[in-house]
N, C-alpha and C positions, 0 to 999 in steps of 0.2 A: 630747617628753614626751606621753604618752597623755592625751587629754582625753575623759573618759567622756561628758560632756554632748554634745559635738560628735559623737562616734561614735553615740550614741543618736538624735540628730536625723538624721544621715545614713542610718541604718538603721531608721528608724521602721516602715516597711512590713514589713521582714523580721522585726522584733521582734513586731509585731502578729500576723503569720501564725504565728509560732512559738507565741505565747501561745494563739491560737485552737485550734491543733492540740493543744497540750498539754492545754488545758481539756476538749476533746472526748474525748481518749483517757484522761484521768484523772478523768472526771466522778464516778464512784462513790467513788473515794478522797477527792476533795475534799468531797463531800456528807457522807461518814462523818466526816471530820475536823471539818467545820463543826458537825455535830450533837453530836459529842463536846465541842467547845469551848463550845457553848451550854449543855450539861448541866453542865459544869464551872463556868461563870459563875453559873448558877442556884444550884448548891450553895454556892458562895462567898457569894452574896448572902443566901441563907437563913441560913447560919451567922453572917454579920455582923449580921443583923437578928433574932437571938434563937433560931434553931434551925430544924430541918427539920420543923416542925409548925405548924399554925394557932395563932396566938396567942389566938384566941377559943375555938374548940371542941376543939383538940388533934388534929385530923385530921393524920395523918402520911403519907398516900399522896401520893407525889411528883407524880403526874399531876394532882392537885387543887390543889396549892399554887401561889401566885403572890405577887407583891409588891404591896402596897397603899400608896397615898399617904395618909398619916394625915390630912392636912388637906384632902383632896380635890384636884381638878384633874388627876387622872391622865389623863383622855382628852386634854385639851389638851396636857399634857406629852408624852404618847406621840406625838401628831400632830406636835409640833414636832421630835421626834427622827427622824421619817420612816420609811422603809423597811418594817420589819416588827415583829412583836410582841416580838422578842428585843432590839430596840434599847435598851430600858430597862436590860437587864442589862449591856450594854456600857457604857452611860452611867454606871451606878452604879459600875462598876469604875474607869472613867476619872476619875470625880470622888471617888474614895476613900470610897465608901459614906456619903454625907451623912445626917444625921438627917432624920426626917420620913417614914420608910418602915417597914413591918412585914410580916411573913409572915401571910397569911390564905389559907384555902382559897377556892375559887371561890364556894362557896355563901355564906360569910360576906361575902366581898368584894361579891358581887352584892347581898346583903341591905343592906349599908351604902349601896351606890350607889342602890338603889331607895327604901329606907325611911329612910335616914339613921341606922339602927341595925341591928346584926346581929340576926337572928331569935333567936339564943341569948341575947341580952341583953334581949329584949323581955319586959315583964311581962305575963303571961297572967292575965286575970281571968275566972273561970268563973261563969256564971250558974247559980244553984241553983234 
């Protein structure tokens, strides 16, 4: 009977060489597929968290949208996930889109991070 595990151990170097060659010759295809997958994950996350627009100002340009940790702690969470900025989207999908997140544009997200409140929500008092 064929034992796959034993075969893989016996042919480890051959498998690695094949994978290396494949990855080199199909680099563009792999990058395109990965980019498509990340875009799909982002759209799914935005849809799960209220829609493809900023929940504060209504911005709907996809390049500006991101996921915000409602209670803060986003930097620490992203660092714990490692690798890259897209890790959060993979984590959200894997964990069935838990509560505590929302869609914000980068301006509103940065405003909350720096000031504790989005600039759109800030009360402006004019001196007369």
